[in-house]
C-alpha positions in Angstrom: 135.9 14.9 10.3 132.9 14.8 8.0 133.1 14.0 4.3 130.5 15.0 1.7 129.9 12.4 -1.0 127.1 13.0 -3.4 125.4 15.5 -1.0 125.4 12.9 1.8 127.5 13.6 4.9 129.4 10.7 6.2 131.3 10.7 9.5 134.7 9.1 9.6 135.1 6.6 12.4 138.5 5.0 12.5 137.5 1.6 14.1 134.9 -1.0 13.3 133.9 -4.6 13.6 133.7 -7.1 10.8 131.2 -10.0 11.3 131.6 -12.9 8.9 129.1 -15.8 8.8 130.0 -18.5 6.3 127.6 -21.4 6.3 127.8 -24.3 3.7 125.1 -22.5 1.6 125.9 -18.8 1.8 128.4 -16.2 3.2 127.3 -13.0 4.8 129.8 -10.2 5.8 128.6 -7.3 7.9 130.7 -4.3 8.9 129.5 -2.3 11.9 130.9 0.5 14.0 131.9 -0.2 17.6 128.3 0.5 18.8 126.8 -2.2 16.5 125.3 0.0 13.9 125.5 -1.5 10.4 127.6 0.4 8.0 127.9 -2.0 5.1 127.0 -5.6 4.4 127.2 -8.1 1.5 126.4 -11.7 0.9 127.2 -14.2 -1.8 123.6 -14.0 -3.0 123.7 -10.2 -3.5 126.9 -10.5 -5.4 125.1 -12.6 -8.1 125.8 -16.1 -7.0 122.9 -18.6 -7.1 122.4 -22.1 -5.9 125.3 -24.2 -4.8 127.8 -21.6 -6.0 126.9 -19.4 -3.0 128.8 -21.7 -0.7 132.1 -21.6 -2.6 135.3 -19.8 -1.3 135.3 -17.5 -4.3 131.7 -16.3 -3.5 132.9 -15.6 0.1 135.9 -13.7 -1.2 133.7 -11.5 -3.4 131.2 -10.8 -0.6 133.9 -9.8 1.8 135.5 -7.5 -0.8 132.3 -5.8 -1.6 131.4 -5.1 2.1 134.9 -3.9 3.0 135.3 -1.6 -0.1 132.6 0.7 1.1 134.2 1.3 4.5 137.7 1.7 3.2 136.4 4.5 1.0 135.0 6.1 4.1 138.4 6.1 5.8 138.2 3.1 8.1 141.6 2.2 9.4 141.2 -0.6 11.9 138.7 -3.4 12.5 138.1 -6.2 14.9 137.0 -9.5 13.2 134.4 -11.8 14.5 133.9 -15.1 12.6 131.0 -17.4 13.1 131.2 -20.2 10.6 131.8 -23.8 9.8 131.7 -23.3 6.1 134.2 -23.3 3.3 134.3 -19.5 3.0 135.9 -18.9 6.3 139.5 -18.9 5.0 138.7 -17.0 1.9 137.0 -14.3 3.9 140.0 -14.0 6.2 142.4 -13.7 3.3 140.3 -11.0 1.7 140.0 -9.0 5.0 143.8 -9.3 5.6 144.6 -8.0 2.0 142.2 -5.1 2.5 
């Protein structure tokens, strides 16, 4: 099913993959479809955090929420989660994904 939003046609795909990379300096969350094409992404830096605040759990939570909000509006229902991180934002990112 196609949806028209602001004269842009978007295709609803029910499943996707969420990639979370949380280092000690930044957190990047990317949402792709099952073929690997990026649908949405966000990082702590694009959410307005600078310096050492980019590595905090709250910055990771904000980045995950921003990336996921776009795909939920498109009708995404299920997602596989791939986490690659030693950082502090790992748990905060997982909690945000679970709530969404």
